[in-house]
C-alpha positions in Angstrom: 67.8 68.6 -162.8 68.1 71.0 -165.7 69.3 70.5 -169.2 72.5 72.4 -170.2 72.4 75.0 -173.0 75.2 77.1 -174.5 74.6 80.8 -175.2 77.1 82.5 -177.5 77.8 85.3 -175.0 81.3 86.3 -174.2 82.0 88.1 -170.9 85.8 88.4 -171.4 86.3 87.0 -167.9 83.3 85.9 -165.8 81.4 82.6 -165.7 77.7 83.5 -166.2 74.7 81.2 -165.8 71.2 82.0 -167.0 67.9 80.7 -165.5 64.4 81.3 -166.8 62.4 83.4 -164.3 59.8 80.6 -164.3 62.4 77.9 -163.7 60.5 74.7 -162.7 63.3 73.3 -160.5 64.5 76.3 -158.6 62.7 79.2 -156.9 63.9 82.5 -158.3 61.7 84.8 -156.2 64.2 85.2 -153.4 67.1 86.2 -155.6 67.4 90.0 -155.6 71.1 90.6 -156.0 74.1 89.1 -157.9 74.4 85.5 -156.7 76.9 82.9 -157.4 75.8 79.3 -158.0 77.6 76.0 -158.0 76.9 73.9 -161.2 77.7 70.2 -161.1 77.6 67.3 -163.4 78.7 63.8 -162.9 82.2 64.7 -164.0 82.8 68.4 -163.3 81.9 71.4 -161.2 82.2 75.2 -161.8 81.0 78.4 -160.1 79.1 81.1 -162.1 77.2 84.3 -161.5 73.5 83.9 -161.9 71.4 86.0 -164.4 67.6 85.8 -164.7 66.1 85.6 -168.2 62.5 86.5 -169.1 62.6 84.9 -172.6 61.7 81.3 -173.2 63.4 81.4 -176.6 66.8 82.0 -174.9 66.4 79.8 -171.9 63.4 77.6 -171.2 62.1 76.8 -167.7 63.8 73.4 -167.9 67.2 74.6 -169.0 70.3 76.2 -167.5 72.3 78.2 -170.0 76.0 79.1 -169.8 78.0 81.8 -171.5 81.2 81.0 -173.5 83.6 81.1 -170.6 81.4 79.0 -168.3 80.5 76.4 -171.0 84.2 75.9 -171.9 85.2 75.6 -168.2 82.4 73.1 -167.4 83.5 71.0 -170.4 80.2 69.2 -171.0 78.0 69.0 -174.1 74.6 70.6 -174.6 71.8 68.5 -173.1 73.8 67.3 -170.2 71.9 67.2 -167.0 73.2 69.6 -164.4 72.5 70.3 -160.7 72.4 73.9 -159.6 72.7 75.2 -156.0 73.5 78.6 -154.4 77.2 78.7 -153.6 78.6 79.4 -150.2 80.6 82.6 -149.8 84.1 82.4 -151.4 86.5 81.3 -148.6 88.8 84.3 -149.2 86.2 87.0 -148.9 87.2 87.8 -145.3 90.8 88.4 -146.4 89.6 90.6 -149.3 87.5 92.7 -146.9 90.5 93.1 -144.5 92.7 94.2 -147.5 90.0 96.8 -148.5 90.2 98.0 -144.9 93.9 98.6 -145.2 95.3 95.6 -143.4 98.4 93.6 -144.2 97.6 90.1 -145.5 99.6 86.9 -145.0 101.1 84.7 -147.8 98.3 82.2 -147.0 95.6 84.9 -147.4 97.0 85.7 -150.9 97.0 82.0 -151.8 93.3 81.8 -150.8 92.5 84.9 -152.8 94.3 83.7 -155.9 92.8 80.3 -155.7 89.3 81.8 -155.6 90.1 84.1 -158.6 91.3 81.0 -160.6 88.2 79.1 -159.6 86.0 82.1 -160.9 84.7 82.8 -157.4 85.4 86.5 -157.8 83.3 88.8 -160.0 85.0 91.5 -162.0 83.9 94.0 -159.3 85.6 91.8 -156.6 88.8 91.7 -158.7 88.7 95.5 -159.2 88.3 96.0 -155.4 91.3 93.8 -154.9 93.4 95.7 -157.4 92.5 99.1 -155.9 93.0 98.0 -152.3 96.4 96.5 -153.1 97.4 99.6 -155.0 96.5 101.8 -152.0 99.0 100.0 -149.8 100.9 96.8 -150.1 104.1 95.9 -148.2 107.2 94.3 -149.7 106.4 91.0 -147.9 102.9 91.1 -149.4 104.3 91.6 -152.9 106.4 88.5 -152.2 103.4 86.5 -151.0 101.2 87.6 -153.9 103.9 86.8 -156.5 104.4 83.3 -155.0 100.7 82.7 -154.9 100.4 83.7 -158.6 103.1 81.4 -159.6 101.7 78.5 -157.6 102.6 75.2 -159.3 102.5 76.5 -162.9 106.3 76.9 -163.5 107.7 75.6 -166.9 110.9 73.7 -166.4 113.8 73.8 -168.8 115.9 70.8 -167.5 118.6 71.1 -170.2 119.1 74.9 -169.9 121.4 76.5 -167.4 120.5 80.0 -168.5 117.0 81.2 -169.5 116.7 85.0 -169.9 114.0 87.6 -170.6 113.5 91.3 -170.6 110.5 93.5 -169.5 109.9 97.2 -169.7 107.7 98.8 -167.0 107.4 102.1 -168.6 104.6 102.1 -171.1 106.6 104.4 -173.4 105.0 104.8 -176.9 106.9 103.0 -179.6 109.3 101.3 -177.1 109.3 97.9 -178.9 112.8 96.7 -178.0 111.6 93.3 -177.0 111.4 91.8 -180.5 114.8 93.1 -181.5 116.3 91.8 -178.2 114.7 88.4 -178.7 116.3 88.2 -182.2 119.8 89.2 -181.0 119.7 87.0 -177.9 118.3 84.0 -179.8 121.0 84.4 -182.5 123.6 84.4 -179.8 122.3 81.1 -178.5 120.8 81.8 -175.1 117.2 80.6 -174.5 114.7 83.4 -174.4 111.1 82.3 -173.9 109.6 85.8 -174.3 106.0 86.0 -173.1 104.0 89.1 -174.1 100.5 90.5 -173.4 98.0 92.9 -174.7 98.4 96.5 -173.5 96.7 97.6 -170.3 97.2 101.3 -170.4 99.4 101.9 -173.4 97.9 102.3 -176.8 99.9 99.4 -178.4 101.7 96.3 -177.1 104.5 93.9 -178.2 101.7 91.3 -178.6 100.1 93.6 -181.3 103.4 94.2 -183.1 104.6 90.6 -183.1 101.1 89.4 -183.8 101.0 91.0 -187.3 104.3 89.2 -188.2 103.4 85.7 -187.1 101.1 83.6 -184.9 101.7 84.3 -181.2 99.1 82.0 -179.8 101.1 78.8 -179.1 100.3 75.7 -177.1 102.6 75.1 -174.2 104.2 72.1 -175.9 104.9 74.2 -179.1 106.2 77.0 -176.9 108.7 74.7 -175.2 109.6 73.0 -178.5 110.5 76.3 -180.3 112.5 77.6 -177.4 114.6 74.4 -177.4 115.1 74.3 -181.2 115.1 78.0 -182.1 116.4 79.5 -178.8 113.8 82.3 -179.0 110.0 82.6 -179.0 107.8 85.7 -178.8 104.4 84.4 -177.7 101.2 85.5 -176.0 101.1 84.1 -172.4 97.4 83.6 -172.3 97.2 80.2 -174.1 100.0 78.8 -171.9 99.2 76.8 -168.7 100.7 79.4 -166.4 99.5 82.2 -164.0 95.8 81.7 -164.6 94.8 84.3 -162.1 96.8 87.0 -164.0 94.6 86.4 -167.0 91.5 87.4 -165.0 93.3 90.3 -163.2 94.7 91.7 -166.4 91.3 91.7 -168.1 89.9 93.8 -165.3 92.9 96.1 -165.4 92.4 96.5 -169.1 88.7 97.4 -168.7 89.6 99.9 -166.0 92.6 101.4 -167.9 94.4 101.1 -164.6 97.6 99.5 -163.3 99.0 99.8 -159.8 102.8 99.7 -159.9 103.2 97.0 -157.3 100.6 94.9 -159.0 102.2 95.3 -162.4 105.6 94.4 -161.0 104.1 91.3 -159.2 102.4 90.2 -162.4 105.6 90.6 -164.4 107.7 88.7 -161.9 105.1 85.9 -161.6 104.8 85.5 -165.3 108.6 85.4 -165.9 109.1 82.9 -163.0 106.3 80.8 -164.4 107.9 80.8 -167.8 111.0 79.3 -166.2 113.2 82.4 -166.6 116.3 82.2 -164.5 117.7 85.7 -165.3 115.5 88.8 -165.9 116.4 92.3 -167.0 113.8 94.9 -166.1 113.9 98.3 -167.8 112.3 101.2 -165.9 112.0 104.3 -168.1 111.6 107.5 -166.0 110.0 110.7 -167.3 107.5 113.4 -166.2 104.9 112.1 -168.7 105.7 108.4 -168.3 104.3 105.7 -166.0 107.2 106.1 -163.6 107.7 109.8 -163.1 110.6 110.1 -160.6 114.0 108.4 -160.1 112.9 107.7 -156.4 109.9 105.7 -157.6 112.1 103.8 -160.0 114.6 103.0 -157.2 111.8 101.8 -154.9 110.5 99.4 -157.6 114.1 98.3 -158.3 114.6 97.3 -154.7 111.2 95.6 -154.5 112.0 93.5 -157.6 115.4 92.6 -156.2 113.9 91.6 -152.9 111.3 89.3 -154.5 113.8 87.9 -156.9 116.3 87.0 -154.1 113.6 85.0 -152.3 112.0 83.3 -155.2 115.2 82.3 -156.9 115.3 84.5 -160.0 118.4 86.6 -160.8 117.1 90.2 -161.5 119.0 93.1 -162.9 117.2 96.5 -163.2 118.2 99.4 -165.4 116.7 102.9 -165.2 116.5 104.6 -168.5 115.2 107.8 -170.1 111.5 107.8 -170.6 111.0 111.5 -171.5 109.8 110.9 -175.1 108.5 108.1 -177.4 111.1 105.6 -178.6 111.3 105.0 -182.4 109.2 106.7 -185.0 106.1 104.4 -185.3 103.3 103.8 -182.9 100.8 101.1 -183.6 101.4 97.5 -184.8 102.3 98.1 -188.5 104.5 101.2 -187.9 106.3 99.6 -185.0 107.0 96.5 -187.0 108.4 98.7 -189.8 110.8 100.3 -187.3 112.0 96.9 -186.1 112.5 95.5 -189.6 114.5 98.7 -190.6 116.8 98.2 -187.6 117.3 94.4 -188.2 118.0 95.2 -191.9 120.6 97.8 -190.9 118.7 100.5 -192.9 120.2 104.0 -192.6 116.8 105.5 -191.9 116.1 103.2 -189.0 115.2 105.0 -185.7 118.5 105.5 -183.9 117.0 105.8 -180.4 115.2 102.4 -180.7 118.4 100.9 -182.2 120.7 102.1 -179.4 118.3 101.2 -176.6 117.8 97.7 -178.1 121.5 97.1 -178.3 122.1 98.4 -174.7 119.4 96.1 -173.3 120.4 93.1 -175.5 124.0 93.6 -174.4 123.0 93.5 -170.7 121.1 90.3 -171.3 124.1 88.7 -173.1 126.3 89.5 -170.1 124.3 87.1 -168.0 126.4 84.5 -169.9 129.4 83.9 -167.6 131.6 83.2 -170.7 131.1 86.7 -171.9 133.4 89.3 -170.4 131.8 92.2 -168.6 131.3 95.2 -170.9 131.4 93.1 -174.0 127.6 92.7 -174.3 126.9 95.8 -176.3 129.6 95.1 -178.9 128.6 91.5 -179.2 124.9 92.5 -179.7 125.9 95.2 -182.3 128.0 92.6 -184.3 125.1 90.1 -184.3 122.9 92.9 -185.6 125.4 94.2 -188.2 126.1 90.7 -189.5 122.5 90.0 -190.3 122.3 87.1 -187.8 119.5 88.9 -185.8 117.4 89.4 -189.0 117.9 85.7 -189.9 116.9 84.7 -186.4 113.7 86.8 -186.5 112.8 85.3 -189.8 113.4 81.9 -188.3 111.1 82.7 -185.4 108.4 84.0 -187.7 108.5 80.9 -189.9 108.4 78.6 -187.0 105.5 80.3 -185.3 103.5 80.8 -188.6 104.0 83.8 -190.8 101.0 86.1 -191.4 100.0 88.2 -194.3 100.7 91.8 -193.6 97.8 94.2 -193.0 97.8 97.7 -194.5 97.8 101.1 -192.8 94.5 102.9 -192.3 93.4 105.0 -195.2 92.2 108.0 -193.1 95.1 110.3 -192.2 95.8 113.7 -190.6 99.1 115.5 -190.5 99.6 117.5 -187.3 101.6 120.6 -188.1 104.0 122.7 -186.0 102.2 125.8 -184.8 105.4 127.8 -184.8 109.1 127.5 -185.8 111.7 126.5 -183.2 113.2 123.5 -181.4 111.2 120.5 -180.1 112.0 120.5 -176.4 109.4 117.9 -175.2 106.9 115.3 -176.4 104.1 114.3 -174.0 104.1 110.4 -173.9 100.7 110.4 -172.2 99.1 112.6 -174.8 100.6 110.6 -177.7 99.1 107.4 -176.1 95.7 109.1 -175.9 95.9 110.1 -179.5 96.9 106.5 -180.4 94.0 105.0 -178.4 91.4 107.3 -179.9 92.7 106.7 -183.4 91.9 103.0 -182.9 95.3 101.5 -182.3 93.9 99.1 -179.7 91.2 97.9 -182.1 92.7 98.0 -185.5 96.1 96.9 -186.7 96.2 99.6 -189.4 95.8 102.5 -187.0 98.9 104.4 -185.7 101.0 107.5 -185.4 104.1 108.1 -187.5 106.4 110.6 -185.7 108.4 112.8 -188.1 110.1 114.9 -185.4 111.7 114.1 -182.0 113.1 116.1 -179.1 116.0 118.3 -180.3 114.8 118.6 -183.9 114.4 122.1 -185.5 111.0 122.6 -187.1 109.4 125.3 -189.2 105.9 126.6 -188.7 103.4 124.5 -190.8 105.9 121.5 -191.0 104.4 118.1 -190.2 105.2 116.8 -186.7 103.5 113.5 -187.1 100.8 111.7 -189.1 97.7 110.0 -187.6 96.4 106.9 -189.4 92.9 105.6 -188.7 90.7 102.9 -190.2 87.5 104.9 -190.2 86.5 108.5 -190.4 84.9 108.3 -187.0 88.2 107.2 -185.4 90.1 109.9 -187.1 87.6 112.5 -185.9 87.9 111.2 -182.3 91.7 111.4 -182.5 91.4 115.0 -183.9 89.4 116.0 -180.9 92.2 114.8 -178.6 94.8 116.8 -180.8 92.7 119.9 -180.3 93.2 119.6 -176.6 97.0 119.3 -177.1 99.3 118.4 -180.0 101.7 116.7 -177.4 104.7 118.7 -178.7 106.4 121.6 -176.9 108.3 123.9 -179.3 110.7 126.6 -178.1 111.1 129.6 -180.4 114.7 130.6 -180.1 113.8 133.8 -181.9 
């Protein structure tokens, strides 16, 4: 037996185990490739990928060391005696190979794959292979089987709620932070809305970032349920919740790759919302040439797929297809997006009207899930809740209940990007704005961002600022400037 040691190494996903190359109990000589081992104690068992160490100060020949993830999953204290053995091949590897070869998998195949992902039998490379293979081709019945496998037995029940609603946008449009406004309006109306959010995968900023500067979003499942019951609305990170464990591993790999497959993204969204106990879901699909969903035909295909899965898994789904041709709101990045949201909830005249109108439209559609509300009355009801200040009061209530945070400040390194000529703004490239945001540090620093001064249809004069970049270091600003040199993201038509 070996003695357990904890190494403060974070892999962001994988269980890793470390043996000394001169380990006294186990022969290392025959290990020449990435191997998985089974680690057992009297009370627990985990799987981990083996690393060989040539440094006695890190791991002695009588020790087995585990990284942060593996140590937490094993749940034992340092010094505990452990038994290590090479693990058999993960049971679902055959199914994974068939999917990579382009075959259609059964619901049972997906249950085996998801079980092995949850049990950390898959490396990040294995998960990446699964994502790419599924994105190459996956049938509607496979999407159904994968969604069901992801949900498994992790569904949160709301025994005293007849109507539990949520909204999700599939578009990845910069600045499109309707969710927080929607949660405030719907919660003020009185419908339960357990909004689960996540870190961005391909976009530069996420709802989790924006809400995360206002209050604590990492809630226990008990606290999550308590606040939905008492406050009617919560906006919380899904990762601390006891739901859809496999998605946490899959999303980490997607984030590293900077890649999302549309069917996989839809599957993850549906599984997450079903696991959160949502009975009625509104999905927004923005369409635009420079958006994640580029054509109306692709949007319709995803709409039909969502409806198909919803019908069979017992969740009422409505899909709306919206304009995704340009950023929504004026701010991009946590601080600036929060500013836009607060301006709207305070009914400020300088609040971004496009974000306001879209939020009211979507909130109104959610309110109309209530059978007591006449069809077509949702927008007006949402607008009155906003105008009266009830939505602002509800957001403040949510923030207090989840734990208010001190506000960070914007980055001190700025660059105004100027119009190269006079004319009308006829297009803004969402993808390029996202790139500029990423390279300015939006994903790493709360104070980074982009403040848009001009939108499509505005008239500009040569030399007038189009937008301002905020960075938290000169290096990040310089990186963002190199992206701007490639394209400023604005198309201006000189009407001469």
